[in-house]
N, C-alpha and C positions, 0 to 999 in steps of 0.2 A: 707319116710323111717324111721322106728322106731329107728334104731341104728345110725342115723346121728348125729355126735357130734357137728355140727354147731348150735349154739344157734339161736333162731329166732331173727329177727331184732326187736329192741324195739324203738318205737317212743317216743315223749315227754310224760312225765307222765301227766295224766289228772285226774281231780276230777269232777265227775258228780254231779251237784246239780239240784234238780227237784222242780218245782212248778206245780200247777194244774190250769186247765181252770176254768172259773166261773161256778157257779151252783146256784140253788135256786133263779134265777132271778137277781143275782148280775151281774154287768157289768165287774168287775175285781175281781180276786182272789188275795188277798194280798200275798199269797205264791209265785205266779208267779212274782209279782212286786219285791219282795225281791231278788229272785235268778237272775232276769234279771240284776240287778245292779252289780252282781258278774261276769256275763258272760264275758269271755275274759281276766280276770285278771290273773296275775301270782303270785302264793303264794309259796314261798320256792321251786321254781323249778317245780311247778305243774301248768298246765294251767287249769283254771276253765271253764267248759262248762255247760251252763244252758239248760235245756230242759223242755218244758211244756207238762205235761201228762194230758190225759182226766180223768175226775172224775168218769168215768164208769170203773169198774174193768175189764169187759170183753174186753175193748179196751186198757186199760192201759198196760197190759202185752205185747201185740203185739207191742205197741210203744216202750217199753223198749227193746224188742228184736231188733228193728231196730237201736237202739242207739249203 
């Protein structure tokens, strides 16, 4: 209902950090290694959530929508 004065429930604040999967024959993408180290940390009341995205643009946006 559009005129419902009840505010939506708010969960813990989160910060999404993203890295990318390997490309060009590399076994690891350093961006993913960096954000993995932050996953699960709490910084000033915000929970850090890491996600690895594909390096293909046509797949990247779909993955972001799922997050």
